[in-house]
Phi, psi and omega in degrees: 000146175258150179234137182234148175294142175276091183062223182274357179291169177273355182285129177253122183247152179296143182302329173243136180231172184241126177248169188240002184298136182071315189285307185294128187088304184288324184232344186232124178262185185302316185292316178290329178297320179299313181298316181296312184292324179294315180299317180295313182298318182293335178275357180103004178291131181235011179228131181234121193255140182210186178193153176298332183281342184290114182049038177051043177091346180292328177301316180292323178297318180295317177296322179296317177293326178294315179300319180295319180290321182288329172067028180294151172297133187297341179272008180253356181211162178240144175231141182236160170218172179223151182237134169175304184256089183254347182171185185269339182287152184305324182276001181257009181213166180090194185236035173292159177303320180298308185292323176302315180298307182297316183295320178301310182296324179292320178296322178298320179291317181294319183276352179059042176233162181271340179205159175258131177289315180233138180223119187255143164276107195297329175210161176288142177253105183285352180260357179244128178304137182301327177300322181294318179295314179299316180299319182295316178295318178298320178301317180295324175294316179300325182278353178080014180266344176221141177262317178225138177244154180208195186232163177218122180064035172268161177276163178298321179295321178292321177295316181296322178295318179299320178296320179298315177297317180298316180298315184296328182258004182058045179244167181283126177269174180290136182271325189218159175237142176245092180260160169286137179206132178196180174305332185263347181226106193229342193302311186295307187293321187267338184238299188298320184272000189310314183288340183282336181296321182268323185286317181243359178069043184292133172262157179229135175242090193280146180240159179060050177297339181257015177049057179055032176096352180299322182275020168257343183088358186284349179261010181298331182242026180114198186252112178297149184295333182265011183267164181298328183285350174270353182282137181301326182292342184239038176296336179295329177290323179295317179299323177292319179298320185274001175283165178305318178299314179298320179291330175295323178292320175302318181297318178295321179299320178298321176292319181294333178303326179293321175299316179298317178301318181293332178272353180074036180222174176279160174300319179299314178302317180298314182298318180290315181298323176302318178295321181293336179295335180283116183291347178279353177273117178282317178204147178256120182276122178262150171235144181208144176250358179220149177294323179298320179297313178299315180300319179298313183292327177295337176295348179297340181299334182275356191265329188310322180295341176277347180273075180290167177306323181295316180295317180294326175294321179296319179295316180297325179297329178281315186289310181060032184228023183293125182295150175294140177292153179301145178290138177233150181232000000 
């Protein structure tokens, strides 16, 4: 396993981490969760990602029971959660001080840990002053319940504003952002956030490196019955796949499969390794519903050295979506 600093922080996270979105509860029960997490941990994975919104808290409960059964030393792994969607009532959602406080304590209980290594604001809350959110996160850090806080799917301007407030008040600012990033989704990580890597030392824990499975090639002939897009709860993903844009992405995945064959790897491994080539990526969050699937994806660690400039140029020729570099004067 390779380990990378989480932005400017001193924390080193595994280049590949394991997340629970979609899989835990819907595709993964307690027994399989233990097997998946053990497989990841034995391979050197030290970050396990979760959120209060995943399966309405059940994902965290499953992970918490698995952590308890596995019995790893708390100083050998990191666990994360996210706050925003905790319920339907006004006090159960958003980034108010109350919900952040309540959600953190609920996550600790579900995950059966004393503190969260990483805690993300799952989306920006336009109805809560950023100062209130920054203060609430800083309070959790001061109380020892959170070590690092960050954002997920925030804009560069919103992240910069949070840092500005934190500096002005001598509080802890966000250490990391969790954006979607893959061969098919590149704008935020490669363009919008460009200035933040050096100015505030932003770390990134990227999600959906396989573009919800499109970059595995399994949707080339439709939607398999055992895939996430066949789940009733995720019909919105299927609708996106079956749209003209989604079908265009499937066509690009078919072309990329030829590159993977030439390299002697799977399309999924190629897609993950491509993300790892970007030095701005702190960790790539993997999702898996089978141990064999996770083992295959972990094999992507051996591939980045094969992604020579010539191979990367070939990939860019297929993708045709490289963001323009930021303007400099």
